[in-house]
C-alpha positions, -999 to 999 in steps of 0.1 A, spaced: 689 148 57 679 176 79 665 208 64 690 233 52 684 269 51 700 293 25 698 331 20 691 338 -15 684 374 -26 680 384 11 652 358 16 653 324 34 649 293 13 645 260 31 656 229 13 637 200 26 630 163 20 596 166 36 566 166 14 544 185 40 558 216 55 546 243 79 557 280 85 547 300 116 571 329 111 594 321 139 604 348 164 583 362 192 556 378 169 554 353 141 522 346 121 494 321 118 506 286 110 504 279 73 506 242 62 517 236 26 524 205 5 553 198 -20 538 166 -32 529 182 -67 553 212 -67 590 218 -64 586 250 -44 559 266 -22 560 300 -6 545 311 27 518 336 20 525 354 53 562 359 53 574 348 18 597 320 31 604 295 3 604 257 8 622 238 -20 623 200 -25 659 190 -18 658 165 -47 647 189 -75 666 209 -101 657 242 -83 675 229 -51 708 228 -71 704 265 -80 697 275 -44 728 254 -33 750 271 -60 737 308 -56 727 309 -20 746 311 13 741 283 38 729 297 72 736 281 105 705 273 127 711 305 147 714 327 117 683 312 101 658 320 126 637 349 114 660 362 87 646 375 54 611 381 68 
């Protein structure tokens, strides 16, 4: 399954099946790359931009799907930062 990006409370939340994720802020300015792991957590948050990464197979993912707005790839780029 490909990552899905939702908008929840005006912030991007990425549902992913990956156990290791990275965030670089997207866009022309971005921020330093941050590498994070979801091996022992259901959610991690980028310390630079606040983008949330949530394991797609967890209970929190169901809440995101229910309460969030699914974004298309074009809409997801840089939103909520």
